[in-house]
C-alpha positions in Angstrom: -0.1 -0.4 0.1 1.8 3.2 -1.0 1.1 6.4 0.6 1.7 10.0 0.1 3.8 12.1 1.9 1.5 14.2 3.1 -0.4 11.2 4.6 3.2 9.8 5.9 3.6 13.1 7.9 0.5 13.0 8.9 0.7 10.0 10.6 4.3 10.6 11.9 2.4 13.7 13.4 -0.4 12.2 14.7 1.7 9.3 16.3 4.0 11.8 18.1 2.2 13.6 19.7 -0.2 10.7 20.9 3.7 9.2 22.8 3.7 12.6 24.1 0.5 13.1 25.9 1.1 9.2 27.0 4.5 10.2 28.3 4.6 13.8 29.6 8.4 14.0 30.4 10.3 12.1 27.5 10.7 14.0 24.6 13.1 12.9 21.9 14.3 15.1 18.8 11.9 15.3 16.2 12.9 13.8 12.6 11.5 16.5 10.2 10.4 15.8 6.5 11.5 17.3 3.8 8.4 18.9 2.5 9.5 20.9 -1.0 12.1 18.1 -2.2 11.6 16.9 -6.0 11.7 13.1 -6.4 15.4 12.6 -7.6 13.2 9.7 -10.3 12.1 11.7 -13.3 8.1 12.2 -13.8 8.3 9.4 -16.8 9.7 6.5 -14.7 8.0 6.7 -11.6 4.4 4.9 -10.7 3.1 2.4 -13.1 5.2 3.7 -16.6 8.3 2.0 -15.6 6.7 -1.5 -15.0 4.5 -0.8 -18.6 7.7 -0.1 -20.3 9.4 -3.5 -18.7 6.2 -5.6 -20.0 6.4 -4.0 -23.3 9.8 -4.9 -23.9 9.2 -8.6 -22.1 11.7 -7.9 -19.6 9.1 -8.9 -16.9 
């Protein structure tokens, strides 16, 4: 199951808030997610397009 970066950030933040509420004395360093980072993979090679290209080439 693939999740978007926004969904992953949301789940991470909610679990961090829940842990801080459950254990108020414990504060760990937060690892921040990069919000404006572009993917290093060109758009034509992301998602199902690569799988389709491999299938067309007979590599799957």
